[in-house]
N, C-alpha and C positions, 0 to 999 in steps of 0.2 A: 426314250430314244438315247442311244449312246453314240458319241462322236468317234469316227474312224478317220485318222489323219493320213492323208495322201499328199504328195508334193503339190503345194500351191493351193490346196482347198481342204475343206472339212466336209465330209459326207456323213449324214445321219443314217444310221442303220437301225432297223427294227429289232428290239430285243425279243428273243423267243423263249418262252417259259410255259410249261404245261401247268394249267390251273386245276385245282380241285373241281370236281364236277358241279358242286353246288355253287362255288364261287364263280365258275365260268358261266353258269346259267344266269346268275344275277348280273354279272358284268354285261353279258349279251343283251339282257333286257334293258339295262340302263342305257347302253349305247344306242339301242333302237329308240328309246324315249328321247335321248339327247340329240339324236341325228348325227352323231359323230363318235369317233373312237376316244376312249379314255386313255390317258398316258400310261405307259407301262409301270412306272413306280406306284401309281394309284391302284392299278390292277393287282400288283403284287402285295400291296398293303391289305387290300380286301381279301386276297387269297390267304395271306398269313393269319388274318383274323379268323377266317372260317376253319382252316386246318388246326389252328390253335384251340378254338372252342371244341372241336371234335376230340383233340388230344386230351383236353381237360375234362371231357365227359359232360359238357353242358350244352352242346349243340342241339340235341334232340328236345331239350326242355324249352327252347325258344320256339314259340308257335306263331307269333306275329311280331314283326320287327321292320324298322326302316333305318337305314343309315342316312341321316339327314345332312350329309356332307359328301364330298368326293365327286359326285355327279357334276356334269357341266351346267345343268339346268335344274330349276325347281321341279319340273316334270320328272326328270331323271331321279331326283332325290326322293320322290314319293313312290318309286318302284319298290315294292316290298322285298327285303332281303329274305324273309320267310313269310309265307302265307298258307293257311290251311284251306283246303278246297271249299269247306262250308262257310268260310268267312268272306265278307265283301272286301274289295280292295280299299286301302286307305284313301281317303279323299279330304281335300281341304275346303273350308267354308268361310264365309265372311267377305269383307272388303278385299277385292283382288289386289289393290294397290297397297294393302297393309302388310303384305309379306315382304321380308327382307332376307334374301338367300345369299350365303357366302360359302363357296366351295370348301374353304379351309375350316370354318368355324360353325357352320350349320345354318339352321332356319330360325328366324325370329318372327313371332306373330305381333299384331298391333296392340294386344291387350284389351281390345274393345269388343270385337266380334269375330276375330279369326280363331279357328280351331281345326284340328284334324280329327275326323272320325276314324279310329283305328280299324274298324270293321270287325273287331273281335269282342264278343260279349264278355262282360265281367264274370259271368257264370259258366263260361265255356270250359274252364279248367276246374278240376275237383276242388271242393271246399277247402281241403287241407293240403293242397298241392298246387301252389301258385306263386308266380313272381311278377313283379313290375319294376322296370328299371329305366333310367335315362341318363344321358350325359349332358350336363349344363355347361355351355361355354360362356354365357353371360347371364347373371342372375336377373330376375325380373325387377323392373322398376314399378310395375303395376301388378298387384295381386301376388300370390305366392304359389299358384297352381302349376304343377308340371303335367300331371295327367290324373284322371280319376273317373269313377262312376259311383254314384251314391253319395249323398251329403247328409251327415247326421241321421242316417237311416240304418236299418239292419244290413249287415254285410257290406258296408261301404269299403271301397278300395281307393286309395289316393296317395300320390306323392306330392309333397309340398317342399318348399325350400327349407322348411324348418320342422317338418313332421311327416309321419306316414300313418296310413291305415292299411290293414290287410284282412279283409273279410270281417270287420268288426266296427264298432261305433266310436270308440275312444281313440283319438289321435295320440300317437307316441311322439313326444317332442325330442329333438336333438339339437345340438349347436347349429345355428343357422349357417347355411352355405353362403359365404360372402364373396368367394373368388371362383365359384363354379366347380365342376367336377362330377363324378359319378354319384348317383343316389339310387337306392333300390330297397325293396322289401321282398322277402321270400318266406313262404309258410310251408313247412313240411309236417307240422304237428297241429292237433286241434287245440292245444293249450298255449302255444307260443309261436312267434315268428321272428325272423332275423331282420334287422334294420341296419342299412349301411349308408353312411355319409361321411364326408371329410376323411376318407381312408380308414374308417373304423367300423367294424360290425358289432352290433349290440344284440343281445337276446331280449325280446320283449315278451313278458308273460301276459298273454291276453287270449282269451278263448275265442275261437272262430264262430262265425254265424253264417247262415245261408247267404251266399253271395247275392248282392243286388243284381237285378235283371236289367241289363242295358249295356250298350257298347261302351268300351273305354274310349275316352276322348283325350287328346293331347292339346296342351295350351288352355284347357278348360276342364271342368268336371261335368259329367252327365247327372243333372239333378234328378233323383229318383224318389224323393221322399214326399210325404204329404205336405211338408212345410215349404218345399221348393218345387216348382213345376218341372215336369219331364223336359229334358233338353239341356243344352249347354248353359253353364253359369260359372261364375267365379273365374272369368277370363284372366290370363296373365301373359306377359311378354318376355319370357326367357328366350335365350338363343340355345336351341337344342341341336346336338349333332348325332343323336342316336336315341332310340327307345326300343324297349323289348317287353313283351307280354307272354306269359306261358306258365309252364309248370315250375315247381321249386328247383332251385339250383344254387350253386356256391357263388354268392355275390362277390366275394373277393376275387375269384377267378375271372368272373365276367368283367369286373372293374378293371383288372389288369389288361385284359384283351382289348376292351373298348378304349382305354386310355392309350395303349400302344397304337391302336388304329388311328385315332384322332391326331396323335403326335406325328405319326407317319404322314398323314395328309398335309400337315403343316410344313413338312420338309419337302414332300413330293410335288405339291401344287405351286406353281409360280406365283 
């Protein structure tokens, strides 16, 4: 809303701006879930993110994603930014009172039994064409899991605050994230994958394996091995503002777009 000054009073006028068709569809769905309109600056931040990803050539690689901030309600925050028809909708589980949602900074789980089922199987994308990414606003005080499927099994995929896997068994360590930020892994080769954290992308030489069969979980990992029962395990309580799953993409470009989006929310939301 923008102020228009007239003698003796201030009138709020609605700002009009045409949104990208995908941004508009997402905003519409969030507003239905929230039961009220999102502020124009928040709408424009989402629109800038979508058109920016399209300009960078990374939009179509995003197959399942939630912006876990911006919306007025937790229900609105779980509206998928992107969802494939064959995938189920993202859904939260565990103690209902364990969730802590903040429009500016994102969603925090309790680290005990809360998790989100992304609705997308770890094997939905090709073995050598995959990415997983998230934006951490608060590092976990319990556990280190951001998202994952498969634990010390063939084709495990996981993001931790200090390591990643991408369709392989051995975790690749990096300097632990102590202040939050973007973290991701992207594989476009059978012999190596990219690992990004703390603003730096590293190339990890590690052969891919057949992806573990099970949905990617957020705030926990889907235990798929003979050593760990099927289902959520290794819960953690980071505060996340975004996650993305899909085909391989440029992590640096996604980092820049997501970081701009979350910073814009911080300015736009009262």
